[in-house]
mmCIF file of the C-alpha atoms, coordinates in Angstrom:
data_MODEL
# 
_entry.id   MODEL 
# 
loop_
_atom_site.group_PDB 
_atom_site.id 
_atom_site.type_symbol 
_atom_site.label_atom_id 
_atom_site.label_alt_id 
_atom_site.label_comp_id 
_atom_site.label_asym_id 
_atom_site.label_entity_id 
_atom_site.label_seq_id 
_atom_site.pdbx_PDB_ins_code 
_atom_site.Cartn_x 
_atom_site.Cartn_y 
_atom_site.Cartn_z 
_atom_site.occupancy 
_atom_site.B_iso_or_equiv 
_atom_site.pdbx_formal_charge 
_atom_site.auth_seq_id 
_atom_site.auth_comp_id 
_atom_site.auth_asym_id 
_atom_site.auth_atom_id 
_atom_site.pdbx_PDB_model_num 
ATOM 1   C CA . MET A 1 1   ? -42.010 -14.700 68.471 1.00 0.00 ? 1   MET A CA 1 
ATOM 2   C CA . ASN A 1 2   ? -43.969 -17.394 70.262 1.00 0.00 ? 2   ASN A CA 1 
ATOM 3   C CA . LYS A 1 3   ? -46.000 -20.073 68.355 1.00 0.00 ? 3   LYS A CA 1 
ATOM 4   C CA . LEU A 1 4   ? -49.202 -18.557 68.669 1.00 0.00 ? 4   LEU A CA 1 
ATOM 5   C CA . ALA A 1 5   ? -48.039 -15.234 67.412 1.00 0.00 ? 5   ALA A CA 1 
ATOM 6   C CA . ALA A 1 6   ? -46.104 -17.225 64.609 1.00 0.00 ? 6   ALA A CA 1 
ATOM 7   C CA . VAL A 1 7   ? -49.255 -19.133 63.290 1.00 0.00 ? 7   VAL A CA 1 
ATOM 8   C CA . LYS A 1 8   ? -51.141 -15.844 62.955 1.00 0.00 ? 8   LYS A CA 1 
ATOM 9   C CA . THR A 1 9   ? -48.789 -14.724 60.626 1.00 0.00 ? 9   THR A CA 1 
ATOM 10  C CA . ILE A 1 10  ? -49.159 -17.725 58.144 1.00 0.00 ? 10  ILE A CA 1 
ATOM 11  C CA . THR A 1 11  ? -51.427 -16.911 55.072 1.00 0.00 ? 11  THR A CA 1 
ATOM 12  C CA . PHE A 1 12  ? -53.327 -20.249 55.276 1.00 0.00 ? 12  PHE A CA 1 
ATOM 13  C CA . PHE A 1 13  ? -54.367 -19.315 58.847 1.00 0.00 ? 13  PHE A CA 1 
ATOM 14  C CA . GLU A 1 14  ? -55.695 -15.717 58.156 1.00 0.00 ? 14  GLU A CA 1 
ATOM 15  C CA . GLY A 1 15  ? -58.938 -14.874 59.959 1.00 0.00 ? 15  GLY A CA 1 
ATOM 16  C CA . LEU A 1 16  ? -59.136 -17.779 61.943 1.00 0.00 ? 16  LEU A CA 1 
ATOM 17  C CA . PRO A 1 17  ? -60.482 -17.338 65.518 1.00 0.00 ? 17  PRO A CA 1 
ATOM 18  C CA . GLU A 1 18  ? -57.962 -17.575 68.487 1.00 0.00 ? 18  GLU A CA 1 
ATOM 19  C CA . GLU A 1 19  ? -58.927 -20.967 69.741 1.00 0.00 ? 19  GLU A CA 1 
ATOM 20  C CA . ASN A 1 20  ? -58.373 -22.374 66.129 1.00 0.00 ? 20  ASN A CA 1 
ATOM 21  C CA . CYS A 1 21  ? -54.962 -20.753 66.075 1.00 0.00 ? 21  CYS A CA 1 
ATOM 22  C CA . ALA A 1 22  ? -54.013 -21.969 69.670 1.00 0.00 ? 22  ALA A CA 1 
ATOM 23  C CA . ARG A 1 23  ? -54.749 -25.446 68.664 1.00 0.00 ? 23  ARG A CA 1 
ATOM 24  C CA . LEU A 1 24  ? -52.404 -25.142 65.437 1.00 0.00 ? 24  LEU A CA 1 
ATOM 25  C CA . ALA A 1 25  ? -49.885 -23.567 67.500 1.00 0.00 ? 25  ALA A CA 1 
ATOM 26  C CA . ASP A 1 26  ? -49.946 -26.402 69.841 1.00 0.00 ? 26  ASP A CA 1 
ATOM 27  C CA . ALA A 1 27  ? -49.865 -28.835 67.026 1.00 0.00 ? 27  ALA A CA 1 
ATOM 28  C CA . SER A 1 28  ? -46.590 -27.221 65.780 1.00 0.00 ? 28  SER A CA 1 
ATOM 29  C CA . VAL A 1 29  ? -42.811 -27.291 66.393 1.00 0.00 ? 29  VAL A CA 1 
ATOM 30  C CA . MET A 1 30  ? -40.732 -24.088 66.046 1.00 0.00 ? 30  MET A CA 1 
ATOM 31  C CA . LYS A 1 31  ? -37.603 -24.768 64.274 1.00 0.00 ? 31  LYS A CA 1 
ATOM 32  C CA . ARG A 1 32  ? -34.457 -22.556 63.444 1.00 0.00 ? 32  ARG A CA 1 
ATOM 33  C CA . PHE A 1 33  ? -32.259 -23.202 60.454 1.00 0.00 ? 33  PHE A CA 1 
ATOM 34  C CA . GLY A 1 34  ? -28.925 -21.392 59.441 1.00 0.00 ? 34  GLY A CA 1 
ATOM 35  C CA . LYS A 1 35  ? -28.399 -20.018 55.961 1.00 0.00 ? 35  LYS A CA 1 
ATOM 36  C CA . GLY A 1 36  ? -27.616 -22.937 53.437 1.00 0.00 ? 36  GLY A CA 1 
ATOM 37  C CA . GLU A 1 37  ? -29.135 -25.632 55.930 1.00 0.00 ? 37  GLU A CA 1 
ATOM 38  C CA . THR A 1 38  ? -31.415 -28.113 54.569 1.00 0.00 ? 38  THR A CA 1 
ATOM 39  C CA . LEU A 1 39  ? -35.164 -28.442 55.695 1.00 0.00 ? 39  LEU A CA 1 
ATOM 40  C CA . PHE A 1 40  ? -35.634 -31.495 53.885 1.00 0.00 ? 40  PHE A CA 1 
ATOM 41  C CA . LEU A 1 41  ? -34.463 -33.715 50.924 1.00 0.00 ? 41  LEU A CA 1 
ATOM 42  C CA . ALA A 1 42  ? -36.081 -34.791 47.546 1.00 0.00 ? 42  ALA A CA 1 
ATOM 43  C CA . ASP A 1 43  ? -37.734 -38.233 47.963 1.00 0.00 ? 43  ASP A CA 1 
ATOM 44  C CA . THR A 1 44  ? -37.968 -38.235 51.629 1.00 0.00 ? 44  THR A CA 1 
ATOM 45  C CA . PRO A 1 45  ? -41.213 -38.857 53.397 1.00 0.00 ? 45  PRO A CA 1 
ATOM 46  C CA . ALA A 1 46  ? -43.395 -35.772 53.574 1.00 0.00 ? 46  ALA A CA 1 
ATOM 47  C CA . ASP A 1 47  ? -44.257 -36.290 57.155 1.00 0.00 ? 47  ASP A CA 1 
ATOM 48  C CA . GLY A 1 48  ? -45.380 -32.674 57.886 1.00 0.00 ? 48  GLY A CA 1 
ATOM 49  C CA . PHE A 1 49  ? -45.108 -29.316 56.340 1.00 0.00 ? 49  PHE A CA 1 
ATOM 50  C CA . TYR A 1 50  ? -43.231 -25.984 57.047 1.00 0.00 ? 50  TYR A CA 1 
ATOM 51  C CA . ALA A 1 51  ? -44.439 -22.543 57.373 1.00 0.00 ? 51  ALA A CA 1 
ATOM 52  C CA . THR A 1 52  ? -41.635 -19.755 57.389 1.00 0.00 ? 52  THR A CA 1 
ATOM 53  C CA . VAL A 1 53  ? -42.008 -17.181 60.110 1.00 0.00 ? 53  VAL A CA 1 
ATOM 54  C CA . SER A 1 54  ? -38.703 -15.225 59.349 1.00 0.00 ? 54  SER A CA 1 
ATOM 55  C CA . GLY A 1 55  ? -36.140 -15.418 56.406 1.00 0.00 ? 55  GLY A CA 1 
ATOM 56  C CA . ARG A 1 56  ? -36.507 -17.186 53.191 1.00 0.00 ? 56  ARG A CA 1 
ATOM 57  C CA . VAL A 1 57  ? -36.078 -20.849 51.770 1.00 0.00 ? 57  VAL A CA 1 
ATOM 58  C CA . LYS A 1 58  ? -35.960 -22.260 48.388 1.00 0.00 ? 58  LYS A CA 1 
ATOM 59  C CA . VAL A 1 59  ? -37.253 -25.246 46.974 1.00 0.00 ? 59  VAL A CA 1 
ATOM 60  C CA . PHE A 1 60  ? -35.062 -26.733 44.032 1.00 0.00 ? 60  PHE A CA 1 
ATOM 61  C CA . ARG A 1 61  ? -34.408 -29.652 42.216 1.00 0.00 ? 61  ARG A CA 1 
ATOM 62  C CA . SER A 1 62  ? -30.604 -30.856 40.906 1.00 0.00 ? 62  SER A CA 1 
ATOM 63  C CA . SER A 1 63  ? -29.978 -32.675 37.663 1.00 0.00 ? 63  SER A CA 1 
ATOM 64  C CA . PRO A 1 64  ? -27.808 -35.404 37.640 1.00 0.00 ? 64  PRO A CA 1 
ATOM 65  C CA . SER A 1 65  ? -25.108 -33.274 36.435 1.00 0.00 ? 65  SER A CA 1 
ATOM 66  C CA . GLY A 1 66  ? -25.496 -30.929 39.371 1.00 0.00 ? 66  GLY A CA 1 
ATOM 67  C CA . LYS A 1 67  ? -27.449 -28.253 37.548 1.00 0.00 ? 67  LYS A CA 1 
ATOM 68  C CA . GLU A 1 68  ? -29.942 -26.630 39.842 1.00 0.00 ? 68  GLU A CA 1 
ATOM 69  C CA . GLN A 1 69  ? -33.227 -25.364 39.144 1.00 0.00 ? 69  GLN A CA 1 
ATOM 70  C CA . ILE A 1 70  ? -35.099 -23.219 41.726 1.00 0.00 ? 70  ILE A CA 1 
ATOM 71  C CA . LEU A 1 71  ? -38.849 -23.916 41.755 1.00 0.00 ? 71  LEU A CA 1 
ATOM 72  C CA . HIS A 1 72  ? -39.980 -21.374 44.226 1.00 0.00 ? 72  HIS A CA 1 
ATOM 73  C CA . VAL A 1 73  ? -38.630 -19.009 46.942 1.00 0.00 ? 73  VAL A CA 1 
ATOM 74  C CA . PHE A 1 74  ? -40.864 -18.658 49.935 1.00 0.00 ? 74  PHE A CA 1 
ATOM 75  C CA . GLY A 1 75  ? -40.786 -15.770 52.365 1.00 0.00 ? 75  GLY A CA 1 
ATOM 76  C CA . PRO A 1 76  ? -42.338 -15.039 55.877 1.00 0.00 ? 76  PRO A CA 1 
ATOM 77  C CA . GLY A 1 77  ? -46.087 -16.502 56.078 1.00 0.00 ? 77  GLY A CA 1 
ATOM 78  C CA . GLU A 1 78  ? -45.908 -18.961 53.209 1.00 0.00 ? 78  GLU A CA 1 
ATOM 79  C CA . ALA A 1 79  ? -46.099 -22.663 53.651 1.00 0.00 ? 79  ALA A CA 1 
ATOM 80  C CA . VAL A 1 80  ? -43.710 -25.215 52.119 1.00 0.00 ? 80  VAL A CA 1 
ATOM 81  C CA . GLY A 1 81  ? -44.363 -28.838 51.436 1.00 0.00 ? 81  GLY A CA 1 
ATOM 82  C CA . GLU A 1 82  ? -48.007 -29.095 52.213 1.00 0.00 ? 82  GLU A CA 1 
ATOM 83  C CA . VAL A 1 83  ? -49.089 -30.970 48.929 1.00 0.00 ? 83  VAL A CA 1 
ATOM 84  C CA . PRO A 1 84  ? -46.912 -34.158 49.547 1.00 0.00 ? 84  PRO A CA 1 
ATOM 85  C CA . MET A 1 85  ? -48.002 -33.926 53.110 1.00 0.00 ? 85  MET A CA 1 
ATOM 86  C CA . PHE A 1 86  ? -51.603 -34.242 52.394 1.00 0.00 ? 86  PHE A CA 1 
ATOM 87  C CA . GLN A 1 87  ? -50.711 -36.886 49.547 1.00 0.00 ? 87  GLN A CA 1 
ATOM 88  C CA . GLY A 1 88  ? -48.794 -38.932 51.948 1.00 0.00 ? 88  GLY A CA 1 
ATOM 89  C CA . THR A 1 89  ? -45.897 -39.018 49.688 1.00 0.00 ? 89  THR A CA 1 
ATOM 90  C CA . THR A 1 90  ? -42.400 -38.087 49.575 1.00 0.00 ? 90  THR A CA 1 
ATOM 91  C CA . PHE A 1 91  ? -40.935 -34.435 48.959 1.00 0.00 ? 91  PHE A CA 1 
ATOM 92  C CA . PRO A 1 92  ? -40.631 -33.924 45.255 1.00 0.00 ? 92  PRO A CA 1 
ATOM 93  C CA . ALA A 1 93  ? -37.728 -31.327 45.580 1.00 0.00 ? 93  ALA A CA 1 
ATOM 94  C CA . GLN A 1 94  ? -35.201 -30.426 48.162 1.00 0.00 ? 94  GLN A CA 1 
ATOM 95  C CA . CYS A 1 95  ? -35.436 -27.308 50.398 1.00 0.00 ? 95  CYS A CA 1 
ATOM 96  C CA . GLU A 1 96  ? -32.684 -25.102 51.817 1.00 0.00 ? 96  GLU A CA 1 
ATOM 97  C CA . ALA A 1 97  ? -32.635 -22.065 53.886 1.00 0.00 ? 97  ALA A CA 1 
ATOM 98  C CA . LEU A 1 98  ? -31.661 -18.946 51.830 1.00 0.00 ? 98  LEU A CA 1 
ATOM 99  C CA . ASP A 1 99  ? -31.099 -16.821 55.215 1.00 0.00 ? 99  ASP A CA 1 
ATOM 100 C CA . ASP A 1 100 ? -31.020 -17.584 58.850 1.00 0.00 ? 100 ASP A CA 1 
ATOM 101 C CA . CYS A 1 101 ? -34.565 -18.474 59.300 1.00 0.00 ? 101 CYS A CA 1 
ATOM 102 C CA . GLU A 1 102 ? -37.375 -19.598 61.673 1.00 0.00 ? 102 GLU A CA 1 
ATOM 103 C CA . VAL A 1 103 ? -40.137 -21.775 60.548 1.00 0.00 ? 103 VAL A CA 1 
ATOM 104 C CA . LEU A 1 104 ? -43.015 -23.936 62.180 1.00 0.00 ? 104 LEU A CA 1 
ATOM 105 C CA . PHE A 1 105 ? -42.975 -27.328 61.526 1.00 0.00 ? 105 PHE A CA 1 
ATOM 106 C CA . PHE A 1 106 ? -46.601 -29.174 61.272 1.00 0.00 ? 106 PHE A CA 1 
ATOM 107 C CA . PRO A 1 107 ? -46.338 -32.815 61.802 1.00 0.00 ? 107 PRO A CA 1 
ATOM 108 C CA . ARG A 1 108 ? -48.832 -34.471 59.345 1.00 0.00 ? 108 ARG A CA 1 
ATOM 109 C CA . ASP A 1 109 ? -50.806 -36.621 62.052 1.00 0.00 ? 109 ASP A CA 1 
ATOM 110 C CA . GLY A 1 110 ? -51.435 -33.664 64.243 1.00 0.00 ? 110 GLY A CA 1 
ATOM 111 C CA . PHE A 1 111 ? -52.244 -30.999 61.538 1.00 0.00 ? 111 PHE A CA 1 
ATOM 112 C CA . ARG A 1 112 ? -54.961 -33.622 60.233 1.00 0.00 ? 112 ARG A CA 1 
ATOM 113 C CA . LYS A 1 113 ? -56.361 -34.017 63.594 1.00 0.00 ? 113 LYS A CA 1 
ATOM 114 C CA . VAL A 1 114 ? -57.017 -30.195 63.818 1.00 0.00 ? 114 VAL A CA 1 
ATOM 115 C CA . LEU A 1 115 ? -58.365 -30.266 60.037 1.00 0.00 ? 115 LEU A CA 1 
ATOM 116 C CA . ARG A 1 116 ? -60.888 -32.973 61.152 1.00 0.00 ? 116 ARG A CA 1 
ATOM 117 C CA . GLU A 1 117 ? -62.115 -30.692 63.886 1.00 0.00 ? 117 GLU A CA 1 
ATOM 118 C CA . ASP A 1 118 ? -62.376 -27.609 61.599 1.00 0.00 ? 118 ASP A CA 1 
ATOM 119 C CA . PRO A 1 119 ? -63.952 -28.338 58.130 1.00 0.00 ? 119 PRO A CA 1 
ATOM 120 C CA . ASP A 1 120 ? -63.838 -24.461 57.495 1.00 0.00 ? 120 ASP A CA 1 
ATOM 121 C CA . MET A 1 121 ? -60.105 -24.463 57.857 1.00 0.00 ? 121 MET A CA 1 
ATOM 122 C CA . ALA A 1 122 ? -59.711 -27.342 55.693 1.00 0.00 ? 122 ALA A CA 1 
ATOM 123 C CA . MET A 1 123 ? -61.761 -25.678 52.744 1.00 0.00 ? 123 MET A CA 1 
ATOM 124 C CA . LYS A 1 124 ? -59.562 -22.557 52.956 1.00 0.00 ? 124 LYS A CA 1 
ATOM 125 C CA . MET A 1 125 ? -56.632 -25.078 52.877 1.00 0.00 ? 125 MET A CA 1 
ATOM 126 C CA . MET A 1 126 ? -57.866 -26.573 49.527 1.00 0.00 ? 126 MET A CA 1 
ATOM 127 C CA . ALA A 1 127 ? -58.339 -22.916 48.107 1.00 0.00 ? 127 ALA A CA 1 
ATOM 128 C CA . MET A 1 128 ? -54.729 -22.208 48.729 1.00 0.00 ? 128 MET A CA 1 
ATOM 129 C CA . LEU A 1 129 ? -53.492 -25.278 47.229 1.00 0.00 ? 129 LEU A CA 1 
ATOM 130 C CA . SER A 1 130 ? -55.637 -24.332 44.011 1.00 0.00 ? 130 SER A CA 1 
ATOM 131 C CA . GLN A 1 131 ? -53.775 -20.958 43.787 1.00 0.00 ? 131 GLN A CA 1 
ATOM 132 C CA . ARG A 1 132 ? -50.419 -22.656 44.575 1.00 0.00 ? 132 ARG A CA 1 
ATOM 133 C CA . LEU A 1 133 ? -51.187 -24.956 41.769 1.00 0.00 ? 133 LEU A CA 1 
ATOM 134 C CA . ARG A 1 134 ? -51.911 -22.072 39.033 1.00 0.00 ? 134 ARG A CA 1 
ATOM 135 C CA . ILE A 1 135 ? -48.719 -20.340 40.105 1.00 0.00 ? 135 ILE A CA 1 
ATOM 136 C CA . LEU A 1 136 ? -46.755 -23.476 39.290 1.00 0.00 ? 136 LEU A CA 1 
ATOM 137 C CA . VAL A 1 137 ? -48.541 -23.918 36.019 1.00 0.00 ? 137 VAL A CA 1 
ATOM 138 C CA . ALA A 1 138 ? -47.996 -20.299 35.116 1.00 0.00 ? 138 ALA A CA 1 
ATOM 139 C CA . LYS A 1 139 ? -44.056 -20.984 35.966 1.00 0.00 ? 139 LYS A CA 1 
ATOM 140 C CA . ILE A 1 140 ? -43.966 -23.951 33.908 1.00 0.00 ? 140 ILE A CA 1 
ATOM 141 C CA . ASP A 1 141 ? -45.402 -21.959 30.942 1.00 0.00 ? 141 ASP A CA 1 
ATOM 142 C CA . ASP A 1 142 ? -43.028 -19.414 31.349 1.00 0.00 ? 142 ASP A CA 1 
ATOM 143 C CA . LEU A 1 143 ? -39.822 -21.635 31.413 1.00 0.00 ? 143 LEU A CA 1 
ATOM 144 C CA . SER A 1 144 ? -41.116 -23.814 28.560 1.00 0.00 ? 144 SER A CA 1 
ATOM 145 C CA . LEU A 1 145 ? -42.738 -21.193 26.204 1.00 0.00 ? 145 LEU A CA 1 
ATOM 146 C CA . LYS A 1 146 ? -41.041 -17.955 26.806 1.00 0.00 ? 146 LYS A CA 1 
ATOM 147 C CA . GLU A 1 147 ? -37.490 -16.866 25.759 1.00 0.00 ? 147 GLU A CA 1 
ATOM 148 C CA . THR A 1 148 ? -35.255 -15.937 28.507 1.00 0.00 ? 148 THR A CA 1 
ATOM 149 C CA . PRO A 1 149 ? -35.377 -11.837 28.024 1.00 0.00 ? 149 PRO A CA 1 
ATOM 150 C CA . SER A 1 150 ? -39.265 -12.340 28.383 1.00 0.00 ? 150 SER A CA 1 
ATOM 151 C CA . ARG A 1 151 ? -38.934 -14.560 31.611 1.00 0.00 ? 151 ARG A CA 1 
ATOM 152 C CA . VAL A 1 152 ? -36.735 -11.776 33.200 1.00 0.00 ? 152 VAL A CA 1 
ATOM 153 C CA . ALA A 1 153 ? -38.960 -8.973  32.210 1.00 0.00 ? 153 ALA A CA 1 
ATOM 154 C CA . ALA A 1 154 ? -41.949 -10.786 33.884 1.00 0.00 ? 154 ALA A CA 1 
ATOM 155 C CA . TYR A 1 155 ? -39.995 -11.459 37.023 1.00 0.00 ? 155 TYR A CA 1 
ATOM 156 C CA . LEU A 1 156 ? -39.121 -7.767  37.179 1.00 0.00 ? 156 LEU A CA 1 
ATOM 157 C CA . MET A 1 157 ? -42.885 -6.940  36.831 1.00 0.00 ? 157 MET A CA 1 
ATOM 158 C CA . LEU A 1 158 ? -43.747 -9.363  39.547 1.00 0.00 ? 158 LEU A CA 1 
ATOM 159 C CA . LEU A 1 159 ? -41.290 -7.539  41.732 1.00 0.00 ? 159 LEU A CA 1 
ATOM 160 C CA . ARG A 1 160 ? -42.983 -4.330  40.622 1.00 0.00 ? 160 ARG A CA 1 
ATOM 161 C CA . SER A 1 161 ? -46.049 -5.445  41.747 1.00 0.00 ? 161 SER A CA 1 
ATOM 162 C CA . SER A 1 162 ? -45.076 -7.115  45.142 1.00 0.00 ? 162 SER A CA 1 
ATOM 163 C CA . GLN A 1 163 ? -42.920 -4.177  46.051 1.00 0.00 ? 163 GLN A CA 1 
ATOM 164 C CA . ASP A 1 164 ? -45.453 -1.553  44.768 1.00 0.00 ? 164 ASP A CA 1 
ATOM 165 C CA . SER A 1 165 ? -42.493 0.757   43.427 1.00 0.00 ? 165 SER A CA 1 
ATOM 166 C CA . GLU A 1 166 ? -40.616 1.583   40.269 1.00 0.00 ? 166 GLU A CA 1 
ATOM 167 C CA . THR A 1 167 ? -37.544 1.208   42.122 1.00 0.00 ? 167 THR A CA 1 
ATOM 168 C CA . LEU A 1 168 ? -37.026 -2.499  43.105 1.00 0.00 ? 168 LEU A CA 1 
ATOM 169 C CA . ARG A 1 169 ? -34.669 -4.187  45.245 1.00 0.00 ? 169 ARG A CA 1 
ATOM 170 C CA . LEU A 1 170 ? -33.705 -7.705  44.179 1.00 0.00 ? 170 LEU A CA 1 
ATOM 171 C CA . ASP A 1 171 ? -35.072 -10.174 46.661 1.00 0.00 ? 171 ASP A CA 1 
ATOM 172 C CA . LEU A 1 172 ? -32.208 -12.793 45.693 1.00 0.00 ? 172 LEU A CA 1 
ATOM 173 C CA . PRO A 1 173 ? -28.541 -12.605 44.587 1.00 0.00 ? 173 PRO A CA 1 
ATOM 174 C CA . LYS A 1 174 ? -28.270 -12.592 40.747 1.00 0.00 ? 174 LYS A CA 1 
ATOM 175 C CA . GLY A 1 175 ? -26.881 -16.230 40.323 1.00 0.00 ? 175 GLY A CA 1 
ATOM 176 C CA . GLN A 1 176 ? -30.209 -17.431 42.473 1.00 0.00 ? 176 GLN A CA 1 
ATOM 177 C CA . ILE A 1 177 ? -32.220 -15.307 40.180 1.00 0.00 ? 177 ILE A CA 1 
ATOM 178 C CA . ALA A 1 178 ? -30.751 -16.751 37.181 1.00 0.00 ? 178 ALA A CA 1 
ATOM 179 C CA . LEU A 1 179 ? -31.374 -20.450 38.626 1.00 0.00 ? 179 LEU A CA 1 
ATOM 180 C CA . TYR A 1 180 ? -34.968 -19.512 39.198 1.00 0.00 ? 180 TYR A CA 1 
ATOM 181 C CA . LEU A 1 181 ? -35.370 -18.233 35.662 1.00 0.00 ? 181 LEU A CA 1 
ATOM 182 C CA . GLY A 1 182 ? -33.950 -21.477 34.164 1.00 0.00 ? 182 GLY A CA 1 
ATOM 183 C CA . THR A 1 183 ? -30.843 -19.461 33.052 1.00 0.00 ? 183 THR A CA 1 
ATOM 184 C CA . ILE A 1 184 ? -27.031 -18.642 34.022 1.00 0.00 ? 184 ILE A CA 1 
ATOM 185 C CA . GLN A 1 185 ? -25.721 -15.613 35.756 1.00 0.00 ? 185 GLN A CA 1 
ATOM 186 C CA . GLU A 1 186 ? -23.833 -14.406 32.411 1.00 0.00 ? 186 GLU A CA 1 
ATOM 187 C CA . THR A 1 187 ? -26.933 -14.493 30.387 1.00 0.00 ? 187 THR A CA 1 
ATOM 188 C CA . LEU A 1 188 ? -29.022 -12.646 33.040 1.00 0.00 ? 188 LEU A CA 1 
ATOM 189 C CA . SER A 1 189 ? -26.217 -9.918  33.183 1.00 0.00 ? 189 SER A CA 1 
ATOM 190 C CA . ARG A 1 190 ? -26.273 -9.672  29.548 1.00 0.00 ? 190 ARG A CA 1 
ATOM 191 C CA . ILE A 1 191 ? -30.071 -9.191  29.637 1.00 0.00 ? 191 ILE A CA 1 
ATOM 192 C CA . PHE A 1 192 ? -29.810 -6.499  32.362 1.00 0.00 ? 192 PHE A CA 1 
ATOM 193 C CA . LYS A 1 193 ? -27.226 -4.547  30.298 1.00 0.00 ? 193 LYS A CA 1 
ATOM 194 C CA . ARG A 1 194 ? -29.373 -4.838  27.161 1.00 0.00 ? 194 ARG A CA 1 
ATOM 195 C CA . PHE A 1 195 ? -32.490 -3.408  29.017 1.00 0.00 ? 195 PHE A CA 1 
ATOM 196 C CA . THR A 1 196 ? -30.029 -0.718  30.580 1.00 0.00 ? 196 THR A CA 1 
ATOM 197 C CA . ASP A 1 197 ? -28.912 0.323   27.092 1.00 0.00 ? 197 ASP A CA 1 
ATOM 198 C CA . GLU A 1 198 ? -32.291 0.537   25.911 1.00 0.00 ? 198 GLU A CA 1 
ATOM 199 C CA . GLY A 1 199 ? -33.279 2.843   28.458 1.00 0.00 ? 199 GLY A CA 1 
ATOM 200 C CA . ILE A 1 200 ? -35.785 0.487   30.108 1.00 0.00 ? 200 ILE A CA 1 
ATOM 201 C CA . LEU A 1 201 ? -33.921 -0.020  33.357 1.00 0.00 ? 201 LEU A CA 1 
ATOM 202 C CA . ASN A 1 202 ? -31.320 1.836   35.673 1.00 0.00 ? 202 ASN A CA 1 
ATOM 203 C CA . ILE A 1 203 ? -29.237 -0.536  37.609 1.00 0.00 ? 203 ILE A CA 1 
ATOM 204 C CA . ASN A 1 204 ? -27.547 0.358   40.847 1.00 0.00 ? 204 ASN A CA 1 
ATOM 205 C CA . GLY A 1 205 ? -26.117 -2.765  42.698 1.00 0.00 ? 205 GLY A CA 1 
ATOM 206 C CA . SER A 1 206 ? -29.182 -4.724  43.840 1.00 0.00 ? 206 SER A CA 1 
ATOM 207 C CA . GLN A 1 207 ? -31.346 -1.620  43.300 1.00 0.00 ? 207 GLN A CA 1 
ATOM 208 C CA . ILE A 1 208 ? -33.296 -1.427  39.892 1.00 0.00 ? 208 ILE A CA 1 
ATOM 209 C CA . THR A 1 209 ? -35.305 1.638   38.656 1.00 0.00 ? 209 THR A CA 1 
ATOM 210 C CA . ILE A 1 210 ? -37.707 0.724   35.966 1.00 0.00 ? 210 ILE A CA 1 
ATOM 211 C CA . LEU A 1 211 ? -37.658 3.774   33.491 1.00 0.00 ? 211 LEU A CA 1 
ATOM 212 C CA . ASP A 1 212 ? -39.950 2.549   30.764 1.00 0.00 ? 212 ASP A CA 1 
ATOM 213 C CA . GLU A 1 213 ? -42.406 0.231   32.255 1.00 0.00 ? 213 GLU A CA 1 
ATOM 214 C CA . LYS A 1 214 ? -44.330 -0.219  28.944 1.00 0.00 ? 214 LYS A CA 1 
ATOM 215 C CA . ALA A 1 215 ? -41.610 -1.433  27.174 1.00 0.00 ? 215 ALA A CA 1 
ATOM 216 C CA . LEU A 1 216 ? -40.717 -3.802  30.278 1.00 0.00 ? 216 LEU A CA 1 
ATOM 217 C CA . ARG A 1 217 ? -44.399 -5.262  30.322 1.00 0.00 ? 217 ARG A CA 1 
ATOM 218 C CA . ASP A 1 218 ? -44.419 -5.499  26.281 1.00 0.00 ? 218 ASP A CA 1 
ATOM 219 C CA . ILE A 1 219 ? -41.081 -7.932  26.572 1.00 0.00 ? 219 ILE A CA 1 
ATOM 220 C CA . ALA A 1 220 ? -42.715 -9.706  29.521 1.00 0.00 ? 220 ALA A CA 1 
ATOM 221 C CA . ASP A 1 221 ? -46.102 -10.442 27.466 1.00 0.00 ? 221 ASP A CA 1 
ATOM 222 C CA . GLN A 1 222 ? -44.520 -10.834 24.131 1.00 0.00 ? 222 GLN A CA 1 
ATOM 223 C CA . GLY A 1 223 ? -40.935 -11.523 24.399 1.00 0.00 ? 223 GLY A CA 1 
ATOM 224 C CA . ARG A 1 224 ? -38.281 -10.254 21.917 1.00 0.00 ? 224 ARG A CA 1 
# 
């Protein structure tokens, strides 16, 4: 995929005129990362931001003991690291490729120049940043206020919504899902078994069928 076609797949830039997309493409650099490769490290200068074209990346922090907490997983069309880039600060977390992936990198100076020439694009960027903040606040609430079964149920309901099907395919290995939900894989497996025993789910490898959506939603909303 060439850079112009890739720019048109990025959510931030949906609906922009062709000439705007062309300027963004000119200001970007196409990069490729293999699975497990690092896009950026925590506490390094945010001299630009990334947008995923293919594959997925995870943003995470590691504790001094080495425990990993996944903050977010980004797929095709999503921007990564734009907030610290705008602030002119360092990346607050590390980013690593979950798959072989292709990304566009937008250096800060070139991107700011494009925004100065297009105030409408700048306003849209602000709206997207606000949406990202709401998602982050919701995740913090989930991790701090909900019990683990409730977090697992909420995650499955999110997949249900995004995949628009009662039969879901897990988008990450179970170990990565556990890290994302702030737990360990053994606990996640016990919760999946409980949901299966209670007739809420049917699990076959990475494929999950929701048998009782109301019960799953109640757990997600209320916890138990």
